[in-house]
N, C-alpha and C positions, 0 to 999 in steps of 0.2 A: 658294304660299308667297312673299312678297312679294323682289322682286330689289333688291339694296343697290347705289347709284351713288356710287363711291368715287374718289377721285383718283388719276388713270393716271399711270405712269412716262413721262414723255417722251423719258429718253435711258437708257443704260446708268449714267450718273452720277448722275441725279437722284434725290435724298431728299426733297425738297421743292420745292414752287412756291407759285405767289400764285394766290387764289382771285380772279378779275376779276367774273364774274356771272355768274347765271342767266340764259341765253338761250328759259325757258321759265318759266310761270308754275306756280305750285302748282295741285296739280288739273288741270293741262293732260292731256291724251291725247299721248303721244309714241311715236311708230312709230321701229324701229330705222333707224340711218341718219342720223336727224338731229340737228342740231347740239341739245347739250344744255345748255352752259355753257363760259365760257372760262377756261382755264388760262394764267398767265406759268411759262414754264421757265426754266432757264438760258439760253437762246439767243432762247429767241421766244414771244411771245403766239399761242394757237393754240385754235380753237374744236375744243370735245370732243364727238363724236358717241355717241348711245347704241347699243348695241350689242344692247340688250333693246326691246320695246315696253313701252307702259301707260301706266297712270295715275302721274304723278307726285306724289310727296307729300315735302316739302322738313324734313328732321329738324330739331328743333326747336332741337339741338345744332351747325346747319351756321355754318361761320363766315360772319362778314359780307365782303363783297367788300373786297378790299385785304388780308386775311389771309394771311399766310404758314402755308401746310399741310403735312403728311407727307404722301408718297405713301402711299395708302389709306387715309387719314381718310374718315369716312361724310359725304356729303352730304344723302342722302334715299334716297330705294326707288322702284321701281314695281310697282305693283299690276296686277293683270288685274282685268277687269270684274268685280263685284259681289263681289271679294274684300274679305275685313275689314282696314280700314286702321289697325289700332291695332296700334303695335309698338313697340318697348321702345329706349330712347336707347342707341347704343353710343359708348365712347371713342373716340378714333381710334385705330387701329391700325396700322403699316406691312404690307402685305399684297402678296403678288407682283404685278407688272403683269396676269398672265394671271385674277385675280382680279377685276378691277374691271369696271363695265358701260359703260366710256365710251373711246371711245380719237381720236388725233389726227385733224384733218381739216385739209386746208390753206384757210383763210380767204380771203375776196373781199378784194379791195383798196378800202379804205374812202379817205374824203377825208383830204388832208396834214392833221396835225396839227402846227399850230408848237411851240416848246420850252413848256412845261410847270413852272407852278411845284410845289413839293411838295403831295404829298397834304394835305388838311386833317383833323384828327382827326373823324371822326365816329363816333358810338356805335354800336354792334352794335344795341341797339333801337331807334335811329332810321333806322340803314341798313334796316331790317327793314319796319319801320312805313310808311315811304316806298313805295310803286305805283310804278317807275320800269324804263324800258327799260332794258338793256344798255348803249346808246349813250350813255344819257343820264346812268348811274351815270361811265362814263370818263370823260365832258366836264365832270362834275361833281367829278371827282378833278383833271382836267389844269387848273380854270378856279377853283379856289376856290370854289364857289359849293356853299354849305351846300342838301342835296336838299330836307330836311326840311322849309325855308323856304320852296319855292317850291309853286305849284298849279296841277297837271297841265292840259293840254289834251287829255289823251287820255282813248279810253273809260274811265270809271270813275273819273277824275282822274289817270290814272297820266301822272308825269312824262315829257316825251319830250326829245330833244336840243335841239328848237329853243327849249324851254321853258329849258333850260340855257343856252343860247347867250345868248339874251335876256337873261336877269339879267345872266349875265356882262357884255354890253356896256353895259348901263344901269348897271353899278355891282355889282351881283347883291349876295352875303352878304359881309362880311367874313372872310375865312378864319380859320380860329386861330390862334394864334400860333407853335405849334410844329409842323413836320410830323409825318405819322404816324407811330406808333410811339416819337417822340422823347421823350424826358425831361428835365428841368431838372437841372442839377449843380452843386456847388459850383465846379466848374471851367469851366463852360459847358453847351451844350446838347448833349447825345448823343442820335446818329441812329443806331440800328440798320442794319447793312449788308443791303443785299438781298442777295437769290440771284446777281441779274447783276454785282453789285458783288464779292462773292465769287467767281465766276468770273473777272469780269477780274482780280482780284487771284493768282489762285492761275495764272494763264495768263501774267501778267507777270512774278511769280515765278519761273517754269518756265522762260521766256524768257531768264533772266539767270544761272540758277544749273544748270539741267540740261544747256543750249545752252553753247558757246564761244564767246561773241558778239564780234566783231570791227569795227569801223564803219571804213567809206572815205569819203574825202566829195571832190568835186570840182566846180569852176565851169566850167558851159556858158554859153557865147555862143547865146542863146536869139532872137537877132533874126530870125530866119527863121520859127520859132517862132510867134512874135507875129506877124508878118507874115500866116500861113498862118492862124492863129486870126481875124484883122483879116477877112479873103478869106471863112471860114464865115462870121461874122457877116454882112457887108454880101450876102453870098447868103443867106442867113437871112430878112431883111428883104424881099426880094423874094417870098419865099413863105410869111412868115407862119409859117416854121417855127421851131426851138427848135436853136441850133449847137453841136455838141460843143463840151464846154470843155477846159482844158486838162489836167485828169485823164484824161478818155477820151484826146485823144490821147497824153499819156503811157502810158495801158496800154495801146494798141494798138501804140506805139514798144517798148515792152517789151516785149509778145509776141513780135514779131520779133528780136529781142536774146535772147528767150530761147530761142529756136530754133536758133541760130548757139551758146548756150552751155547745152545740155541739163543739165548739172550744177546750175547755178543756180534748176533748176525740182524740184531732186530733194529727199528727206527722208532723215534717218538713222532705220534701225531696227535692234534689235537682231540682225538675221538679214542685214543688209547693207545696200546703199543702193538706194531705190528711186527708179527712173525714171519716172515716169507717164507713161501715153499720152497725155496732153490739158493742156492750159496752161489752166490755171482762176487768175486774179488776182481777190483778195481786197482789196476798196476799204476802207478805214478811214472810218465815218461816226459823228460826233459829235451824239449823241440825248438828250434830257433823261433817259433812264434809264442813260446812260454809253455806251460807246464799242462799238459792233456792228460786225460786218467780213464784209458781203453777198458773194458769190462771183460774180464773170461767167464762166460754162463755158465753155470752150474760144474763149477769145478770137481765136486765128489765125483760124476760120472765120467769125466777124463781119466784116463792113463795119464802116466808123468810123461810120455814120450808126445801121445796127445797135447797134452795143455802146453808144452816147450814149443810144438809147432804152430800152435794158436795164439801163443806169446810172442813169439818172434814175428808170426803175420801183422798185428795188432803195431807192436813198437814199428815196424815200416811204414804203417799206412801212418801211423802219427806222424812220425818224422818226415814223412811226405806231405803231411797237411792232404790226406783222403778219408780219414776216418769218419763216418755215416752218425747220425745223431745214435743210430741203434747200438752202436759198437761201444757208444760210452753211457748206455741207459741201463737202467736196473741194478746197478750197483746195490751188493749188502755189504759190504766190508772193504777195506781201502790196505793193499802193502807200497810202503817208500823205501826203495833203500838207497842209503846214499853212502853205502860202503865202499863201491869204488871212485869215491872224490876223497878217503881216509877220513870221514867221519864216524867217529867212536858212538856218540848219542848225541839226540838232537829230541825237540819238540814239534811232532805232527800234527798239524791242525785236522781236526774230523770234518770229512768230507759230508757235509748235512746232503740228505736226512739221515745219512748213515750214522749210528750209535759207534763204533770205534774203527779206529785205523793204526798200524803199527808200521812203527818205525824199524830198519835195520840198519844198523853200523856196519863198521869195516870189520874183517875176521885179523887178528892178530897174534903172531905167536908168543906164547908166551909161559910161563911156568905155570903149572895147576897141582893143585890138590888131588889126589887119587887117592883113598884109603888114609895110609899115615907116612904117604911119600909124596915128593913133591917133583915131579916129574916134565917135560916140555910136553905141550899141547898147543891149542888153537881155541881161541874164546873171541865169542863177537857179544854185542849189547843190542837188548830188544828193548826199544821203546814204544808202549802202547798207550796211546790217549784215547780216553771215554768220556761220550755223553753225560755229565751224574746224575743228568735228568733221568737217565735210563739204566744205568747201570751204578752200582757202588761201588767203591774200591776192592771190596771184596773178593766181587766178582771177575775184577781185570785181575787180581791178583791169580785167581783161582785158575784162570786162563791161562795165564803167562807160564805158570807153574806147570800146567798139563804140555804147553806150547814146547816148555822147555824139555823135557823128558821128550817129546817126538823128536827134536832136534839132535838131543847127545842120545838116541838110538834112532835112527832114520829109515833104516832098513826096516826094520819090523815095523814102522808107521805105514810107509808105503806098501807091504804086502800084506795087512791085515786088513 
């Protein structure tokens, strides 16, 4: 009897996801544990591996790549060798995760992907007629190239990623006027919310209405911080290495301050105040799909160099939409930096269930007072939003004062 292949549940709150594409072709022999297709859930894009073995037959009702599908949606069947491959198509129906024949597997690190335009509208029939690799389909969505217009260089005319990139660099095919799923209305263009955008909206709303947020701001003399970063840049040129970013340094210094103020690293629960055993700092990253917050786990254990390497890895994964759920789990504090966009100060929203989030503004060259003198210096503004259910304003102020000391004397804190 054929075994159905259906959409699994990637998280306890997941009801639907985006079907990205098959990693196996119709008629291919599949072994248990092999990646079968790609699915984007609320937080991450993951390869889904097959739990069973057999010959894959893709169902005629299988959704096209890019379609939003409910948990339990039928994609195809796995047949035993010699088994009749006649099946009756079934309508998608929610099923428990245990009934699925696929499970998530952590994906490998792909090449970094730049910001992508909205997906072009591609008909289901065209998407199914065109033989293309999953990477090619993803590249086509990101670059606005119409797959059906390409002549593939792969076996059997299969379109490969290099074919799409070549078409994109030469102008490719003009993308459709509307993003995928969009419709023209009398008032403008209506673009449906993606599952990721709905998740962002729910969490941001909870950060304002479930928590009791209050924001504190302070200006910091960042002259020594700027000088230290320049020293790192000079040293990196000699070794052809990448220096730590300002965010890396801020995350490391924030971890030191959190060790001195452990309640800032806590979270509210109905049973009581939870004080985690580790300091796991989330870093807000802007991606084409929206805001994501990968987490650097156990920051105090990492050297600044190790922290910078891990941060770069997570940012690359985030922008390539390859973060796993584990990469975004167990955060205890968040840092969000808008300084590169010219922002001085802002009101970050608490990332529940965390109790606080630190916003970082731009570094500005301006006069500063040192002793009895006014001298040229560099300043930046910190914006700390805290959950007043967990933390009082005075606690937040003491944390900011300590962190300010660290930023004004970063070398001493980093080696201490």
